[in-house]
VEXDREN-2710 file (C-alpha; in Angstrom, 1 decimal):
% VEXDREN-2710
k/r/px/py/pz
1/UNK/-14.4/48.4/18.0
2/UNK/-10.6/48.6/17.8
3/UNK/-10.3/45.0/20.4
4/UNK/-13.7/44.0/18.4
5/UNK/-11.0/44.1/15.0
6/UNK/-7.4/42.4/16.7
7/UNK/-10.0/40.0/18.3
8/UNK/-12.3/39.3/14.4
9/UNK/-8.7/38.3/13.2
10/UNK/-7.2/36.7/15.7
11/UNK/-9.5/34.1/15.7
12/UNK/-9.3/34.4/12.1
13/UNK/-4.9/33.7/12.6
14/UNK/-6.3/30.9/14.5
15/UNK/-8.7/29.0/12.6
16/UNK/-5.7/29.1/9.5
17/UNK/-3.7/27.9/11.6
18/UNK/-5.5/25.1/13.0
19/UNK/-6.7/23.8/9.2
20/UNK/-3.1/23.8/8.6
21/UNK/-2.2/21.8/10.9
22/UNK/-5.5/19.5/10.4
23/UNK/-4.3/19.0/7.1
24/UNK/-0.8/18.5/8.3
25/UNK/-1.9/15.5/10.1
26/UNK/-4.3/14.2/7.3
27/UNK/-1.1/13.9/5.1
28/UNK/1.0/12.2/7.8
29/UNK/-1.5/9.9/9.1
30/UNK/-2.5/8.8/5.5
31/UNK/1.2/8.6/4.4
32/UNK/2.0/6.4/7.7
33/UNK/-1.1/4.0/6.8
34/UNK/0.3/3.6/3.7
35/UNK/3.9/3.2/4.5
36/UNK/2.9/0.3/7.5
37/UNK/0.4/-1.4/5.6
38/UNK/2.6/-2.1/1.8
39/UNK/5.9/-3.1/4.1
40/UNK/5.6/-6.8/2.7
41/UNK/2.7/-7.5/1.0
42/UNK/2.4/-8.7/-2.1
43/UNK/3.0/-5.5/-4.1
44/UNK/6.5/-5.2/-2.1
45/UNK/7.6/-8.3/-3.0
46/UNK/6.2/-8.3/-7.1
47/UNK/8.8/-4.9/-7.2
48/UNK/11.5/-6.6/-5.0
49/UNK/11.7/-9.9/-7.5
50/UNK/10.9/-7.8/-10.7
51/UNK/13.8/-5.2/-9.5
52/UNK/15.9/-8.4/-9.7
53/UNK/14.9/-9.4/-13.6
54/UNK/14.9/-6.0/-15.3
55/UNK/15.4/-2.0/-13.9
56/UNK/15.4/-0.6/-11.1
57/UNK/14.6/2.9/-12.6
58/UNK/12.0/1.0/-14.6
59/UNK/10.1/-0.9/-11.8
60/UNK/10.3/1.5/-9.3
61/UNK/8.8/4.3/-11.6
62/UNK/6.3/1.4/-12.0
63/UNK/5.0/0.5/-8.7
64/UNK/4.8/4.4/-7.4
65/UNK/2.9/4.7/-10.1
66/UNK/0.1/2.4/-9.3
67/UNK/0.4/3.1/-6.0
68/UNK/-0.1/6.9/-6.7
69/UNK/-2.9/5.6/-8.8
70/UNK/-4.4/2.8/-6.2
71/UNK/-4.3/5.8/-4.2
72/UNK/-6.3/8.4/-5.7
73/UNK/-8.6/5.5/-6.7
74/UNK/-9.3/5.1/-2.7
75/UNK/-9.2/8.7/-1.5
76/UNK/-11.7/9.6/-4.8
77/UNK/-14.1/7.3/-3.8
78/UNK/-13.5/7.6/0.1
79/UNK/-14.9/11.0/-0.8
80/UNK/-17.9/10.2/-3.1
81/UNK/-18.5/8.0/0.3
82/UNK/-18.4/11.3/2.4
83/UNK/-20.3/12.9/0.4
84/UNK/-23.1/10.8/-1.0
85/UNK/-24.3/9.0/2.5
86/UNK/-24.5/10.1/5.3
87/UNK/-21.9/10.8/8.3
88/UNK/-23.7/8.5/10.7
89/UNK/-23.7/5.7/7.8
90/UNK/-20.1/6.5/7.0
91/UNK/-19.0/6.0/11.0
92/UNK/-20.7/3.2/11.2
93/UNK/-19.3/1.2/7.9
94/UNK/-15.7/2.7/9.5
95/UNK/-16.2/1.2/12.9
96/UNK/-17.3/-2.4/11.0
97/UNK/-14.9/-2.9/8.8
98/UNK/-12.4/-1.5/11.2
99/UNK/-13.1/-3.9/12.8
100/UNK/-13.8/-6.8/10.2
101/UNK/-10.3/-6.5/9.7
102/UNK/-8.8/-6.3/12.2
103/UNK/-10.4/-10.4/13.4
104/UNK/-9.0/-10.6/9.5
105/UNK/-5.3/-10.1/10.4
106/UNK/-6.0/-11.8/13.7
107/UNK/-7.6/-15.0/11.9
108/UNK/-4.7/-14.9/9.8
109/UNK/-1.4/-14.1/12.8
110/UNK/-3.3/-17.4/14.0
111/UNK/-3.2/-19.3/10.5
112/UNK/0.3/-18.4/10.6
113/UNK/3.4/-21.0/10.9
114/UNK/6.4/-20.4/12.5
115/UNK/8.8/-20.8/10.4
116/UNK/12.2/-18.5/9.3
117/UNK/11.2/-20.2/5.4
118/UNK/10.5/-17.6/2.7
119/UNK/6.4/-16.6/3.6
120/UNK/3.4/-18.4/1.5
121/UNK/2.6/-14.7/0.0
122/UNK/6.8/-14.5/-1.4
123/UNK/6.0/-18.3/-2.9
124/UNK/2.9/-17.3/-4.6
125/UNK/4.8/-14.5/-6.2
126/UNK/7.6/-16.5/-7.3
127/UNK/5.6/-18.8/-8.6
128/UNK/3.2/-16.5/-10.6
129/UNK/6.3/-14.2/-12.4
130/UNK/8.2/-17.9/-13.2
131/UNK/4.6/-18.6/-14.8
132/UNK/4.7/-15.4/-16.8
133/UNK/8.5/-15.7/-17.9
134/UNK/7.5/-19.0/-19.2
135/UNK/4.9/-17.7/-21.3
136/UNK/6.6/-15.2/-22.6
137/UNK/9.8/-17.4/-23.5
138/UNK/8.9/-21.4/-23.9
139/UNK/12.5/-21.8/-24.4
140/UNK/13.5/-21.2/-20.6
141/UNK/14.8/-24.0/-18.8
142/UNK/13.0/-26.0/-16.2
143/UNK/16.1/-26.3/-13.7
144/UNK/16.7/-22.1/-12.5
145/UNK/20.7/-21.7/-13.5
146/UNK/22.8/-22.3/-10.6
147/UNK/25.5/-19.8/-8.9
148/UNK/28.4/-21.1/-10.9
149/UNK/26.7/-20.3/-14.3
150/UNK/26.4/-23.5/-15.3
151/UNK/22.8/-22.9/-16.8
152/UNK/21.7/-26.1/-15.1
153/UNK/21.7/-28.5/-17.6
154/UNK/23.9/-31.2/-17.5
END
């Protein structure tokens, strides 16, 4: 009887350790996936450019808040879909989505030019920010200020 109790306790400890390992794996997997996917995307460039124009702490807090909100919304959608749909459907949906986005990435990579200049995404973000700045302050000069402080006017 004592051996059976010991075995039962050992099984419970192993289950708890396995659960902790699974949670740690899920945490680090999601952390790394988000870090890798966010580096170099449009929001990365927006935050970098805004940090050049506005206080870095405020921009950083806003960017972190937005990322946290989007992550929570994504996780909530994942939990909801997992609970609403049978597991077999979520499995096949994830396979299809993985293939679709993988093919899209391959297509985008094939269409990229090998130039070393600024990316199209960076130029798009800068144009959008310039348009926003001009709406807020219509008196802005059409030319950016020169590094020497000349202001662009002659």
